[in-house]
N, C-alpha and C positions, 0 to 999 in steps of 0.2 A: 181734221179728218182722223187723226189718231190721238190717243190719250196715253201718255207715259205714266206708268205706275210708280212714281218716284218714292213712294213710301213702301213699295213692295220689295220682292226678292228676285234675284237673278241667279241661275245656275252657272257658275264660272269654273270650268275645268275641274269639276268634281265636288265643288263646295257651293252651298247656297249662301249667298252674301247679299247685303243691302244693295238696293238699286244704285244709290249714289256712290257706292264704293266700287262699282264695276268699271274700272278704269284701266287704260293701257298707256304705255310710254309713247311720247311723240316720235321716238326713233324706231318704233316697231316697223318691221318689214312691210306689213299690210298697208300702212299709211302712205308709203312711198311708191308701192308697186301694185296695189290692188289685189294682193295675193290672199284672197278669201273665197270660200265657197259657202253658200247659205241656202236655206229653205224658208218658206213662209206658208203657213197653213192655218186653218181656222178650227176653233173649238165651238161647237154649237150647243145651244140650250135645247134640251129635249124633255119630253115627259118623264124619261128615265134618268134625268140628270145630264150634266155636261158630257159631250162626246167629241173626241178629236177626229177630224176627217182625214182618212187614209194615212194615218201616222206612219205605219211601216213602209209604205211606198215612198213617202217623202224622205224618210231617213235613208232608205236605200239609195234614192237619187242623190242625197247629200254625199254619201260615200262614193257613188259613181263619179260625181264631180271632183271629189278629192283625188280619186285614182287617176282621172284624166290629167289633172294638174300636178300630179305627183306630190300631193300634200299628205304626209303620214298622219294617220288618225290615232290619237292616244287612248281612245275609249272604244269599246265595242258598240255596235248598233243598239244592242239591248239596253246598255247603260244610257245612251242618249234618248232612246224612246222613253225610258222611265223618267229621265230628267224633264222631258216635255210634260209628262203627266204630273210630276211633282210641282213644276212651276205653276201650273193651273191650280192645283190643290192649295199650295201654300199662300197664293195670292187671293184665294177665295173667289175665283172667277167662274161665272156660269157660261159666259161667252168670251172668246178671246181670239187674238191673232198671235200665233206662236212663231218665233224667229230663232231657229238654231243657226249658228254661224261658226265655222272653223277658219282660223286665220294664222298666218305666220307671224310670230311675235317678235320680241326683243332679243337681239343677239348678234345680228350682222346687218350691214346696210348695203352690201353689194347685191347685184342682181341674183347671184348664186345664193339660194336660201338655205343651204345645207346646215348652217350653224344657228338657225332660228328654230325655236320650239313651236309646236302647234298648240294654240289655245282653242278651246271649244266652249262656246257660250250658248245658253238657251234663255231667252227672255220671252215675256208675254205682255201684250197690251190690249187695251180696248180700241177697236177700230171699226168704224161704220162701213157704209157702202163705198168701195174703192173709187168708183167713177161718179159718185154723187147719189143723193137719195132718189132721184127720178130715173136713174140709169136702168134699174131692173124692170120697171113697169112701162116706161115710155121709150127709152132709148137715148143714145148719145150722138152728137155730131162729131165726126172725125175727118181727118184729111190724110191723103197719101203723103208721106214724108219725103223730103228731098234727100234725107239720109238713108242709105241702104244698110241692110244687115251685113255682117261680116262675110267675106268670101270664104268658102271652104279652105281649110288648111292655113288660115290666118289665126283667128280665135276659134276654139271648139264650141260651137253653138249648143251642143248637147250638155255642156257643163253650165251650171248656174253659179257663175263666178262674179265676184265684185267688179273686176276689171271689165268684163263684158258689158256691164250695165252703164258704162260711160256712153256707149252707143245708144242705149235706151233713154238716157237722160237727154241726149241731143234730140231724139225723136219727140219726146214728150214736151220738152221746153219749146221747141219750134211750134208744135201744135197749140200749146197754151198761148204763146205770143200772138198767134194768128186768130185766136178766139175759138179754138176747138177744144174739146175735152181730151182727145187722144189722137195719136198718129198711127198710121199703118205703114210699116216698112216693106219695101221690096227687097228681094235678094240680089246678089251680085249680077244675076242675069236678067233682072227687071221683072221677075215674077213675084207674086204676092208671098210674103213671108209671115209676119205676125205684127201685133202691136208692140208697144214699148215694154209691156209686161203681161201680155195676153196672147193666147192662140186665137185663131180666127176660123169661123165656119161660114160658108156661103151656100145659100139655098136657091135653087131654080127648078121650077116644075116638079116640086116635091122631092127632089134629089139633093142630098147634102154633100158638099165638097169641103175638104180641108187640105192645106198644103202638107207635103211630105217633109220628113226630116231633112231631106236633101235641099230644101229651101231655107236652110239655116234657122230652123225653129227649135225652141226648147221642147223636149218631149213632155208636154204638160200632163199633170196628174188629172186635172179637171177635163182636159182634152180627151183623155182616155175614158173618163166617166161618161162624157157626152157621146162618144162613139158607141160605147156599150148600151147606153140608154136608148139612143136613136135606133139602133139595130133591134133592140127588144121591142120598140114601139112600131116596128115594121118599115122603117125608112132605110133606103139604101145609102150607104156612106162610100164616097170615093175619095181616097187619098191621092191627090193629083197635083200637077203643076197648074197654077191658076194665073192667067194674065190679068193685068190691072183692070182692063176695061170690063172684064166679067163682073167685077164688083158693082159697076154702075147699073147693069141690067139684071142684077139679082132680084129675086122676090123678097129675100130676107138675108141679113148678115148679122152675126153676133160674135162677141168676144167670149172667151172662157179663161178662167184662171182661179187660183185659190183665193186671191184677193178680190178679183173682179166677179167671181162666180160665173153666172151666165147672164151677160149684159147685151141687150139688143143694140144695134146701130141703126139710127133713123136716117142719117145722111152721110155721104162721103163726098168731099170736095164740093159741098153745097148741092149735090144732086140727091134728091130724096130716094131712099131705098124702098122699093115696093110702094106701100101707101104712106111712107114717111113716119111709121110708128112700128112698134113691136108686132111681128107677124104671128100667125097661128101655130106654126111648127115650133118656133122659138118658145112661145108661151107653153106649149105642151111639154117640151123638154124641160123648161124651167119648173113646171109643176111637179114633175116626177123627181127631178134633182133635189129641189127643196123639200119635197115630201119625204124622201129618204133621210135627209139631213135633220129634219125635225122629228122623225119617228112616226109620221103619219102614214108612210108607206114602208112596207117591210124591207129591211136592208138585206136582201138576199145576196149581195155582193161582198158583205163583210167589210164595208168601208168605214164603219164607226168603231172607235175605241172608247168605251165608256170609262169615265173617271171613277 
């Protein structure tokens, strides 16, 4: 699914170094406590050259996550944004998945992290369709997970933190073990939350629903794109509490995410969604989303940063 650029370069706390030299000590705080915040976003090949998708918004969320977890950031946002551009350039990539990560490094092994430095790294790799090659055009089979999303005031769901993603791993591993592509988590109250690494949208009778941030969902950048695009296309979006059973009677359901992009769901718990394939509204949103990313449709939102 991914291809590491082992002959390439990684930006590591202010220096561009060889991929194979980007190492940390086994006693780093992050390895023992999951004390990292990160982002993941794509660079697309366009007629005007490579373009990074919503760069500033992703880096802003990285810094928001660090603030929530009280991780001091040693570089400005502008420096990290430029590092993302430079990593794509120096590795000669036309398309890429970019991964900035800030983590507590080597210095102390106690839960108290005050004596550990913050390291900040940006890497890039080649990565195909996150949910598989057929996911975009056909759809995927998913299940509702037995694992719930974190209850409010336990882990902060609005932060994209490494520790939070142990919950995501459990959701994804369970789904894969049972023969599904992905899982859908419910929140602590039993309402629909999100996938292990994706936000979710549900369509019925031409109206589009998505869970609110109160359902322990990450404030997705692609989620925001879809809300803007859907409203521009004339659809009504309702951010609401969604019961599990509403998924089964939906006309269409789809995932969104920087890795997953806009991926239709064709069945949930072996129950076909709509006609059991990508629906027309999902397809229309996909067309406009990918049209902007490839330069075929005008980027009036300013989502692309050209290299």
